[in-house]
NUTOR-75574 format. One record per residue (C-alpha): chain; x, y negated, z negated. Coordinates in steps of 0.1 Angstrom, whole numbers. Example, Ala and Ser with C-alpha at 12.3 -4.5 7.8 and 13.67 -1.06 7.14 Angstrom:
REM NUTOR-75574
ATOM   kette      xx      yy      zz
ATOM       A     123      45     -78
ATOM       A     137      11     -71
***
This chain:
REM NUTOR-75574
ATOM   kette      xx      yy      zz
ATOM       A    -331     355     286
ATOM       A    -300     351     266
ATOM       A    -303     358     229
ATOM       A    -286     331     208
ATOM       A    -266     342     179
ATOM       A    -246     324     153
ATOM       A    -208     321     157
ATOM       A    -193     339     127
ATOM       A    -156     338     128
ATOM       A    -148     361     100
ATOM       A    -116     372     114
ATOM       A     -90     376      88
ATOM       A     -54     362      95
ATOM       A     -27     382      79
ATOM       A      11     378      79
ATOM       A      36     405      70
ATOM       A      73     408      66
ATOM       A      96     412      96
ATOM       A      96     448     106
ATOM       A      99     467     138
ATOM       A      62     461     144
ATOM       A      67     423     144
ATOM       A      47     418     176
ATOM       A      17     435     160
ATOM       A      18     410     131
ATOM       A      21     381     155
ATOM       A      -8     393     176
ATOM       A     -31     396     145
ATOM       A     -24     360     137
ATOM       A     -29     345     171
ATOM       A     -61     363     180
ATOM       A     -76     353     147
ATOM       A     -74     317     159
ATOM       A     -48     306     134
ATOM       A     -31     273     144
ATOM       A      -1     277     123
ATOM       A      19     310     125
ATOM       A      37     315      92
ATOM       A      65     340      91
ATOM       A      83     328      60
ATOM       A      89     365      50
ATOM       A     113     369      80
ATOM       A     149     367      71
ATOM       A     176     350      92
ATOM       A     194     383     100
ATOM       A     163     397     115
ATOM       A     159     366     137
ATOM       A     194     368     149
ATOM       A     185     392     177
ATOM       A     165     365     195
ATOM       A     177     335     215
ATOM       A     162     301     222
ATOM       A     161     279     253
ATOM       A     192     257     253
ATOM       A     185     221     243
ATOM       A     198     190     260
ATOM       A     228     176     240
ATOM       A     210     142     239
ATOM       A     182     157     217
ATOM       A     199     186     199
ATOM       A     199     186     161
ATOM       A     209     212     135
ATOM       A     188     227     108
ATOM       A     207     230      75
ATOM       A     212     266      63
ATOM       A     187     280      38
ATOM       A     213     280      11
ATOM       A     228     246      19
ATOM       A     239     224     -10
ATOM       A     226     188     -12
ATOM       A     259     173       2
ATOM       A     259     196      31
ATOM       A     222     188      38
ATOM       A     230     151      37
ATOM       A     258     155      62
ATOM       A     236     174      86
ATOM       A     209     148      83
ATOM       A     233     119      91
ATOM       A     246     137     122
ATOM       A     211     143     134
ATOM       A     199     107     131
ATOM       A     212      95     165
ATOM       A     197     124     184
ATOM       A     164     120     165
ATOM       A     163      84     176
ATOM       A     168      96     212
ATOM       A     139     119     208
ATOM       A     116      91     195
ATOM       A     128      66     221
ATOM       A     124      89     251
ATOM       A      90     101     238
ATOM       A      78      65     238
ATOM       A      91      60     274
ATOM       A      76      92     287
ATOM       A      42      85     272
ATOM       A      42      49     286
ATOM       A      51      62     320
ATOM       A      24      88     320
ATOM       A      -3      65     307
ATOM       A       5      41     335
ATOM       A      -3      68     361
ATOM       A      32      78     369
ATOM       A      40     110     387
ATOM       A      61     132     364
ATOM       A      78     149     393
ATOM       A      92     115     404
ATOM       A     107     105     370
ATOM       A     139     124     359
ATOM       A     134     113     323
ATOM       A     101     132     321
ATOM       A     117     164     334
ATOM       A     147     160     312
ATOM       A     125     154     281
ATOM       A     102     184     288
ATOM       A     129     209     299
ATOM       A     156     196     276
ATOM       A     136     191     243
ATOM       A      99     198     242
ATOM       A      99     234     253
ATOM       A     133     244     239
ATOM       A     121     230     205
ATOM       A      93     256     205
ATOM       A     117     284     208
ATOM       A     142     276     180
ATOM       A     148     308     161
ATOM       A     142     296     126
ATOM       A     113     304     102
ATOM       A     107     267      95
ATOM       A     102     261     132
ATOM       A      83     293     141
ATOM       A      58     287     113
ATOM       A      50     253     128
ATOM       A      42     264     164
ATOM       A       6     257     160
ATOM       A      12     221     149
ATOM       A      38     217     177
ATOM       A      12     228     202
ATOM       A     -14     204     189
ATOM       A      12     176     190
ATOM       A      21     184     226
ATOM       A     -15     182     238
ATOM       A     -20     149     218
ATOM       A      13     133     231
ATOM       A       9     141     268
ATOM       A     -27     150     276
ATOM       A     -46     122     259
ATOM       A     -77     105     275
ATOM       A     -55      77     291
ATOM       A     -38     102     314
ATOM       A     -52      99     349
ATOM       A     -63     130     369
ATOM       A     -33     131     393
ATOM       A      -8     127     364
ATOM       A     -27     153     344
ATOM       A     -26     178     373
ATOM       A      12     173     377
ATOM       A      17     177     340
ATOM       A      -4     209     340
ATOM       A      18     224     368
ATOM       A      50     214     349
ATOM       A      37     229     317
ATOM       A      26     262     333
ATOM       A      59     265     351
ATOM       A      79     260     319
ATOM       A      56     282     298
ATOM       A      58     310     324
ATOM       A      96     310     323
ATOM       A      94     312     285
ATOM       A      68     339     280
ATOM       A      85     361     306
ATOM       A     118     358     288
ATOM       A     120     388     265
ATOM       A     151     374     247
ATOM       A     129     347     231
ATOM       A     112     353     198
ATOM       A      77     370     203
ATOM       A      60     342     184
ATOM       A      75     316     209
ATOM       A      64     337     239
ATOM       A      29     341     224
ATOM       A      27     304     217
ATOM       A      34     296     254
ATOM       A       5     318     265
ATOM       A     -18     303     240
ATOM       A      -8     268     251
ATOM       A     -17     276     287
ATOM       A     -52     286     275
ATOM       A     -57     251     260
ATOM       A     -49     231     291
ATOM       A     -78     210     304
ATOM       A     -82     193     338
ATOM       A    -106     169     321
ATOM       A    -106     163     284
ATOM       A    -136     165     262
ATOM       A    -153     133     250
ATOM       A    -170     127     217
ATOM       A    -193      98     227
ATOM       A    -212     103     248
ATOM       A    -206     141     242
ATOM       A    -189     157     271
ATOM       A    -173     192     272
ATOM       A    -138     195     285
ATOM       A    -131     210     320
ATOM       A    -105     237     316
ATOM       A     -77     239     341
ATOM       A     -84     263     370
ATOM       A     -46     267     374
ATOM       A     -44     277     338
ATOM       A     -71     303     343
ATOM       A     -53     317     373
ATOM       A     -21     320     353
ATOM       A     -39     338     324
ATOM       A     -54     362     349
ATOM       A     -19     369     363
ATOM       A      -8     379     328
ATOM       A     -37     404     326
ATOM       A     -27     418     360
ATOM       A      11     421     352
ATOM       A      22     456     344
ATOM       A      55     444     331
ATOM       A      43     421     303
ATOM       A      37     434     268
ATOM       A       2     439     255
ATOM       A       4     412     228
ATOM       A       7     385     256
ATOM       A     -24     399     272
ATOM       A     -43     396     239
ATOM       A     -33     359     238
ATOM       A     -43     355     275
ATOM       A     -77     369     267
ATOM       A     -82     343     240
ATOM       A     -76     316     265
ATOM       A     -98     332     292
ATOM       A    -126     336     266
ATOM       A    -125     298     261
ATOM       A    -128     293     298
ATOM       A    -159     316     300
ATOM       A    -175     300     269
ATOM       A    -172     265     283
ATOM       A    -183     276     318
ATOM       A    -215     292     302
ATOM       A    -223     260     283
ATOM       A    -216     235     311
ATOM       A    -227     257     340
ATOM       A    -202     239     362
ATOM       A    -196     270     383
ATOM       A    -158     269     379
ATOM       A    -156     307     376
ATOM       A    -166     326     408
ATOM       A    -185     358     409
ATOM       A    -152     375     418
ATOM       A    -136     361     387
ATOM       A    -164     374     365
ATOM       A    -163     408     381
ATOM       A    -125     410     375
ATOM       A    -130     400     339
ATOM       A    -159     424     334
ATOM       A    -137     452     347
ATOM       A    -108     443     325
ATOM       A    -130     441     294
ATOM       A    -144     476     301
ATOM       A    -108     488     308
ATOM       A     -96     477     274
ATOM       A    -126     492     256
ATOM       A    -122     525     273
ATOM       A     -84     527     267
ATOM       A     -76     557     245
ATOM       A     -50     539     224
ATOM       A     -56     535     186
ATOM       A     -26     514     177
ATOM       A     -31     478     164
ATOM       A     -25     461     198
ATOM       A     -51     484     214
ATOM       A     -75     475     186
ATOM       A     -71     438     194
ATOM       A     -74     443     231
ATOM       A    -107     462     224
ATOM       A    -119     433     202
ATOM       A    -111     407     228
ATOM       A    -125     429     256
ATOM       A    -158     433     238
ATOM       A    -160     396     230
ATOM       A    -153     387     266
ATOM       A    -180     411     279
ATOM       A    -204     393     255
ATOM       A    -195     359     269
ATOM       A    -199     371     305
ATOM       A    -235     381     295
ATOM       A    -242     408     320
ATOM       A    -271     431     311
ATOM       A    -250     461     322
ATOM       A    -230     455     290
ATOM       A    -259     465     268
ATOM       A    -253     502     272
ATOM       A    -215     497     265
ATOM       A    -222     477     234
ATOM       A    -246     502     220
ATOM       A    -222     531     227
ATOM       A    -194     511     208
ATOM       A    -217     505     178
ATOM       A    -226     542     178
ATOM       A    -190     554     181
ATOM       A    -174     571     152
ATOM       A    -139     560     163
ATOM       A    -145     522     168
ATOM       A    -135     500     139
ATOM       A    -158     478     119
ATOM       A    -149     445     136
ATOM       A    -151     460     171
ATOM       A    -186     471     163
ATOM       A    -194     437     149
ATOM       A    -182     422     181
ATOM       A    -204     446     200
ATOM       A    -234     435     179
ATOM       A    -226     398     186
ATOM       A    -222     406     223
ATOM       A    -257     420     224
ATOM       A    -270     387     211
ATOM       A    -254     369     241
ATOM       A    -265     391     269
ATOM       A    -291     382     295
ATOM       A    -316     410     288
ATOM       A    -346     396     308
ATOM       A    -347     427     330
ATOM       A    -338     454     306
ATOM       A    -363     480     296
ATOM       A    -382     479     263
ATOM       A    -368     514     256
ATOM       A    -332     502     260
ATOM       A    -339     472     238
ATOM       A    -354     494     211
ATOM       A    -324     516     212
ATOM       A    -301     486     208
ATOM       A    -323     473     179
ATOM       A    -319     506     161
ATOM       A    -282     506     168
ATOM       A    -279     472     152
ATOM       A    -299     483     122
ATOM       A    -278     514     118
ATOM       A    -246     493     119
ATOM       A    -260     470      92
ATOM       A    -268     501      71
ATOM       A    -234     517      75
ATOM       A    -216     484      69
ATOM       A    -234     478      37
ATOM       A    -228     513      25
ATOM       A    -191     509      33
ATOM       A    -191     476      14
ATOM       A    -206     493     -16
ATOM       A    -179     519     -15
ATOM       A    -152     493     -10
ATOM       A    -164     474     -42
ATOM       A    -163     506     -62
ATOM       A    -128     513     -49
ATOM       A    -117     478     -60
ATOM       A    -131     485     -94
ATOM       A    -112     517     -97
ATOM       A     -81     500     -85
ATOM       A     -85     473    -111
ATOM       A     -88     499    -139
ATOM       A     -58     518    -125
ATOM       A     -36     486    -122
ATOM       A     -43     475    -157
ATOM       A     -34     509    -171
ATOM       A      -3     511    -150
ATOM       A      10     475    -152
ATOM       A      -6     458    -182
ATOM       A     -10     488    -205
ATOM       A     -46     478    -209
ATOM       A     -72     504    -208
ATOM       A    -104     495    -189
ATOM       A    -133     519    -191
ATOM       A    -151     520    -158
ATOM       A    -188     531    -160
ATOM       A    -216     529    -135
ATOM       A    -226     496    -151
ATOM       A    -194     479    -162
ATOM       A    -157     481    -167
ATOM       A    -148     470    -202
ATOM       A    -118     465    -225
ATOM       A    -119     472    -263
ATOM       A     -97     469    -293
ATOM       A     -67     484    -310
ATOM       A     -70     520    -322
ATOM       A     -43     513    -348
ATOM       A     -66     492    -371
ATOM       A    -101     501    -359
ATOM       A    -122     523    -381
ATOM       A    -140     535    -350
ATOM       A    -108     549    -334
ATOM       A    -113     584    -347
ATOM       A     -76     592    -345
ATOM       A     -73     591    -307
ATOM       A     -37     587    -296
ATOM       A     -42     584    -259
ATOM       A     -57     549    -259
ATOM       A     -93     562    -259
ATOM       A     -90     579    -225
ATOM       A     -99     613    -239
ATOM       A    -133     601    -249
ATOM       A    -130     615    -284
ATOM       A    -135     597    -318
ATOM       A    -162     573    -329
ATOM       A    -162     552    -298
ATOM       A    -178     577    -274
ATOM       A    -152     570    -248
ATOM       A    -151     533    -251
ATOM       A    -115     519    -251
ATOM       A    -100     517    -286
ATOM       A     -66     508    -274
ATOM       A     -31     514    -284
ATOM       A     -10     490    -305
ATOM       A     -10     456    -288
ATOM       A     -33     466    -260
ATOM       A     -61     442    -252
ATOM       A     -40     413    -265
ATOM       A     -31     386    -240
ATOM       A     -57     397    -215
ATOM       A     -87     382    -232
ATOM       A     -83     346    -220
ATOM       A     -81     355    -183
ATOM       A    -100     387    -181
ATOM       A    -126     385    -209
ATOM       A    -109     414    -227
ATOM       A    -110     423    -264
ATOM       A    -143     411    -278
ATOM       A    -142     427    -312
ATOM       A    -108     419    -327
ATOM       A     -87     441    -349
ATOM       A    -109     441    -381
ATOM       A    -122     469    -401
ATOM       A    -158     467    -390
ATOM       A    -179     498    -396
ATOM       A    -194     495    -361
ATOM       A    -174     507    -331
ATOM       A    -158     478    -312
ATOM       A    -174     470    -279
ATOM       A    -154     453    -252
ATOM       A    -167     425    -230
ATOM       A    -175     431    -193
ATOM       A    -146     423    -170
ATOM       A    -149     410    -135
ATOM       A    -129     414    -103
ATOM       A    -110     382     -95
ATOM       A    -132     355     -81
ATOM       A    -114     354     -47
ATOM       A    -120     392     -43
ATOM       A    -157     389     -52
ATOM       A    -161     360     -27
ATOM       A    -145     381       0
ATOM       A    -170     409      -6
ATOM       A    -199     384      -7
ATOM       A    -187     367      25
ATOM       A    -186     400      44
ATOM       A    -220     410      30
ATOM       A    -236     378      40
ATOM       A    -219     378      74
ATOM       A    -233     412      82
ATOM       A    -268     404      69
ATOM       A    -271     369      85
ATOM       A    -257     379     119
ATOM       A    -278     410     121
ATOM       A    -309     390     111
ATOM       A    -302     363     137
ATOM       A    -297     388     165
ATOM       A    -327     408     156
ATOM       A    -352     380     153
ATOM       A    -338     348     139
ATOM       A    -350     330     108
ATOM       A    -386     331     118
ATOM       A    -385     366     131
ATOM       A    -397     357     165
ATOM       A    -365     352     185
ATOM       A    -336     375     194
ATOM       A    -344     412     201
ATOM       A    -379     408     187
ATOM       A    -389     391     220
ATOM       A    -377     421     240
ATOM       A    -392     451     222
ATOM       A    -427     465     219
ATOM       A    -449     463     189
ATOM       A    -432     492     172
ATOM       A    -399     474     176
ATOM       A    -413     441     163
ATOM       A    -427     458     132
ATOM       A    -393     474     125
ATOM       A    -375     440     130
ATOM       A    -399     423     107
ATOM       A    -393     447      79
ATOM       A    -355     447      85
ATOM       A    -353     410      84
ATOM       A    -373     409      52
ATOM       A    -348     433      36
ATOM       A    -318     413      49
ATOM       A    -333     380      37
ATOM       A    -337     395       2
ATOM       A    -301     407       3
ATOM       A    -288     372      14
ATOM       A    -307     356     -15
ATOM       A    -297     382     -42
ATOM       A    -260     381     -33
ATOM       A    -259     344     -35
ATOM       A    -228     331     -52
ATOM       A    -249     308     -74
ATOM       A    -268     335     -91
ATOM       A    -257     341    -127
ATOM       A    -279     370    -137
ATOM       A    -285     394    -108
ATOM       A    -302     418    -132
ATOM       A    -333     396    -133
ATOM       A    -344     413    -101
ATOM       A    -348     445    -120
ATOM       A    -367     431    -150
ATOM       A    -403     439    -156
ATOM       A    -428     415    -170
ATOM       A    -419     426    -205
ATOM       A    -394     399    -216
ATOM       A    -384     420    -246
ATOM       A    -372     449    -226
ATOM       A    -334     453    -230
ATOM       A    -315     452    -197
ATOM       A    -281     468    -198
ATOM       A    -255     441    -187
ATOM       A    -235     448    -156
ATOM       A    -206     432    -139
ATOM       A    -213     412    -108
ATOM       A    -191     435     -88
ATOM       A    -212     465     -98
ATOM       A    -244     446     -90
ATOM       A    -231     437     -56
ATOM       A    -223     473     -50
ATOM       A    -258     483     -60
ATOM       A    -274     457     -38
ATOM       A    -255     469      -8
ATOM       A    -263     506     -16
ATOM       A    -300     499     -21
ATOM       A    -303     478      11
ATOM       A    -285     505      31
ATOM       A    -310     531      18
ATOM       A    -340     509      26
ATOM       A    -328     503      61
ATOM       A    -322     540      66
ATOM       A    -357     547      54
ATOM       A    -371     521      78
ATOM       A    -353     540     106
ATOM       A    -369     573      95
ATOM       A    -337     587      80
ATOM       A    -338     609      49
ATOM       A    -314     601      22
ATOM       A    -286     628      20
ATOM       A    -290     651     -11
ATOM       A    -267     641     -40
ATOM       A    -238     665     -43
ATOM       A    -230     680     -77
ATOM       A    -196     668     -90
ATOM       A    -170     693     -82
ATOM       A    -152     709    -111
ATOM       A    -116     699    -114
ATOM       A     -87     718    -128
ATOM       A     -71     701    -158
ATOM       A     -40     692    -138
ATOM       A     -61     675    -111
ATOM       A     -83     654    -134
ATOM       A     -89     619    -123
ATOM       A     -67     596    -145
ATOM       A     -94     569    -144
ATOM       A    -123     591    -154
ATOM       A    -113     593    -191
ATOM       A    -107     630    -191
ATOM       A     -71     635    -180
ATOM       A     -39     638    -200
***
């Protein structure tokens, strides 16, 4: 049986400035499934080292310089109008010809338009073009591969597209983004398009699959193109699994299985190797062979594998055909999944604490605002200059001296201006006899939501693969009674975590309250509560697995010069 699992695409898409590692940045974007590749940070001088495919003079236009004045821009626009009209007119003619079943190899205009405009336009070395490659790819498929195109015409178009794309991605003088885009385009070619009603899955092009396989076999092509090829191949395998149309032969699957294992076993630790490992693990999961179980478990237990590679391994287990696997192997996989959940939640707890410390540090460094981080909150206070509780502190309250017992008492002007956005400065500058108490501050909402999203992704995906919402599916169908009992308890804990980390919850401290309504509960920031939730769940899962909690280490004494500037005890 194959274990169904949810499809969680939590694959972050990041863009960076143009550096020597440009291809790494491009790879990160494309394998994350981003349709639009934005490289606005690249400057024109950095792009000058690349070329573009020459465009037919009938279609060629000029982009105004970045620093062009309005008059200059108007002049360029006027000069471009005639050629832009040629582009529109020829597009209409080409589409009409293809829709009527014409053979593109027999029409010079089609070849001229494809080779002289369509593909050259995808290689123009300009940020404003390169950042739109995803949109250009989508428009290409819409313009020329619509449902009205007949099978014979479609086959000829696919051959023409693959030929032009191959020439482009093998040209190392072109911008890496353009080369990557060509490989990604090949992976989207369908011999038969999908239909919404009645629902019908597309039939990917076998010629495209062969071309993508050739990229994996080519020793002279860079790794970032192979990452893009794996993305297209994975689409072929996914659709083949769903439709069971037998398009992929046993030899194809054996080749892909060997390649997936090859990338996982490769010793490289650079970013391209990381993405090859991720795609390799995802591919093995889609192929579904039971022999992958041992590999996936070893990846999850590895100390060297990254978080998302392990996450891919866990998802892969949920897609394997494990009908013939032994209960012992299935129980080992179940425990590996539980251990991954525990370690992930523990890491998330530490990441939240690190974000809190970073917030405190940044506010001291950049805003001159002292936030006091404690196990329960991180707060701001009031000005020491006029506060009777200041006790004469001159270091902004960081020394912990005076009447505020370490709470921030501020320097002149500190705490002002931050209150509206951060909740700072609750007590004002008055001469109250009581020590001022600052309001609890929070991490930015977007940052909290990123933490929540990762927490929920781990908890939900783990729960689904272990047993599903009712606790009777997934791995629970493949283990003995001991494993079933473990899964039941694990899912109970994960279900609680999903509920308690819900974005809509206002007072997460309610889970700690006793029946006594009068009992005071110390307020805590949501960030700290999320950190506690993760830490508690991690410990509970470890206990279910029979692991003893590590003894708490006594805090190491620090020399005065090495004191933590955020702890409130340094100079």
